[in-house]
C-alpha positions in Angstrom: 84.0 118.1 112.7 84.7 117.4 109.0 86.2 120.3 107.0 83.8 119.6 104.1 80.1 119.3 104.2 78.8 115.8 105.3 75.0 115.4 105.4 73.7 114.3 108.8 72.6 111.0 107.5 76.2 110.3 106.3 77.9 111.4 109.6 78.6 107.8 110.7 80.7 107.1 107.6 82.2 110.4 106.6 85.1 108.9 104.8 82.9 106.8 102.5 80.7 109.8 101.8 83.7 112.0 100.9 85.3 109.4 98.8 82.0 108.8 96.9 80.8 112.3 96.6 83.8 114.6 96.3 86.5 114.1 93.6 85.5 110.4 93.2 88.1 109.6 90.5 90.9 111.0 92.6 89.8 109.3 95.8 89.3 106.0 94.0 92.8 106.3 92.6 94.1 106.9 96.2 92.1 103.9 97.5 93.4 101.8 94.6 97.0 102.8 95.5 96.4 101.9 99.2 94.8 98.5 98.2 97.6 97.7 95.9 100.2 98.4 98.6 98.5 96.0 101.0 98.0 93.4 98.2 101.5 93.6 96.6 104.0 94.6 99.1 106.7 91.9 99.5 108.0 93.2 102.8 107.7 91.2 106.0 104.6 91.8 108.1 106.4 93.5 111.1 108.4 95.8 108.7 105.2 97.0 107.0 103.3 97.4 110.3 106.2 99.2 111.9 106.6 101.7 109.1 102.8 102.1 108.7 102.2 102.8 112.4 105.0 105.3 112.6 103.6 107.1 109.6 100.2 107.1 111.2 101.5 108.6 114.4 103.2 111.4 112.5 100.1 112.0 110.3 97.8 112.0 113.4 95.4 109.7 111.4 93.1 107.9 113.9 92.0 105.4 111.3 95.6 104.4 110.5 96.7 104.3 114.2 93.8 102.0 115.1 94.0 99.8 112.0 95.5 96.3 112.6 96.3 94.7 109.3 95.8 91.1 110.7 92.4 92.1 112.0 91.1 94.5 109.4 92.6 93.6 106.1 90.8 90.3 105.7 87.3 92.0 105.6 88.5 94.5 103.1 90.0 91.9 100.9 86.9 89.7 101.1 84.7 92.7 100.0 87.0 93.8 97.3 88.2 90.4 96.0 91.7 90.8 97.1 94.0 87.8 97.5 94.8 87.6 101.2 97.2 84.7 100.6 99.4 86.9 98.3 99.4 89.8 100.8 101.8 90.4 103.6 99.1 89.3 106.0 98.6 86.0 104.3 102.4 85.4 104.3 102.9 86.3 107.9 104.8 84.0 110.1 103.7 85.8 113.2 101.4 88.7 114.0 102.6 91.6 116.1 101.1 92.0 119.6 99.9 95.1 121.4 103.4 95.6 122.9 104.8 95.9 119.3 102.3 98.6 118.3 102.6 100.4 121.6 106.4 100.4 121.4 106.7 102.1 118.0 106.6 105.6 119.3 109.6 104.8 121.5 111.4 102.8 118.8 114.8 104.3 119.5 114.9 103.0 123.1 112.8 99.9 122.7 114.3 96.4 122.5 111.2 95.1 120.7 112.5 95.7 117.2 114.9 94.1 114.8 117.3 96.2 112.9 115.2 96.0 109.7 112.2 97.1 111.6 114.2 100.0 113.2 115.4 101.1 109.8 111.9 101.0 108.4 110.5 103.0 111.3 113.3 105.6 110.9 112.7 105.6 107.1 109.0 106.3 107.7 109.8 109.0 110.3 112.2 110.8 108.1 109.9 110.6 105.0 107.1 112.0 107.2 109.0 114.7 109.1 112.2 115.5 107.3 112.3 114.3 103.7 115.3 116.5 102.9 117.4 114.8 105.6 118.1 111.9 103.2 120.3 113.9 100.9 123.9 113.1 101.6 123.3 110.8 104.5 125.4 108.0 103.3 125.6 106.3 106.7 121.8 106.0 106.7 121.8 104.7 103.2 124.4 102.1 104.1 122.1 101.0 106.9 119.1 100.8 104.6 121.0 98.7 102.0 122.3 96.4 104.7 118.7 95.6 105.6 116.8 95.8 102.2 117.3 95.0 98.5 116.8 97.7 96.0 113.3 96.2 95.2 112.4 96.3 98.9 113.6 99.9 99.3 111.4 101.0 96.4 108.5 98.9 97.9 109.0 100.5 101.3 109.3 104.0 99.9 106.0 103.8 97.9 104.2 102.0 100.6 105.1 104.8 103.1 104.2 107.3 100.4 100.7 105.8 100.1 100.2 106.0 103.9 101.5 109.6 104.1 99.1 110.7 101.4 96.0 109.0 102.5 96.5 109.4 106.2 97.2 113.1 106.0 94.3 113.7 103.7 91.9 111.9 106.1 93.3 113.7 109.1 93.4 117.1 107.6 89.8 116.8 106.4 88.8 115.4 109.8 87.1 112.4 108.3 89.4 109.8 109.9 87.1 107.5 112.0 88.8 104.9 114.3 87.6 102.2 111.9 88.8 102.1 108.3 86.1 102.1 105.7 88.3 102.8 102.7 88.2 100.4 99.8 88.8 101.0 96.1 85.8 101.5 93.9 85.7 99.0 91.2 83.5 101.3 89.1 85.9 104.2 89.1 
């Protein structure tokens, strides 16, 4: 049950209603941030999805946990005039399979992930669960710098930040359907 009032006739799309009805300028900015991450990240597909899914698991967001960028992003981009060819989906050399997504929760013991994917998952996990743990952890930062450039570190940090913010908001308000309906409002 949503934590804000949703009229019965809007119950099938609570997220769209909330975004259009309550604080529309703020929710439009959140949607635009999310859209920009998907459009502009320069990170590899599997790194993005690994960090995104781990964030979704921590947030508890059903929308984010069931979203598959290769399946769901093209429709959003078509509707919102995004340039799929510029996005990480459009640049993908391969698409993660179900084993990849299912293995993320057990990333520490799974053999499915490259070192850059492991670092991205850990980065997302620590941002979501223990942001203070980064201070003074030079061993971790050496691992991060061994896998990513400074530009990629900033990209990854702000990408994870967008997923933390949107996913937690959806989950806390209990408007996180299993199908994503979020898209930026061009009018806002």
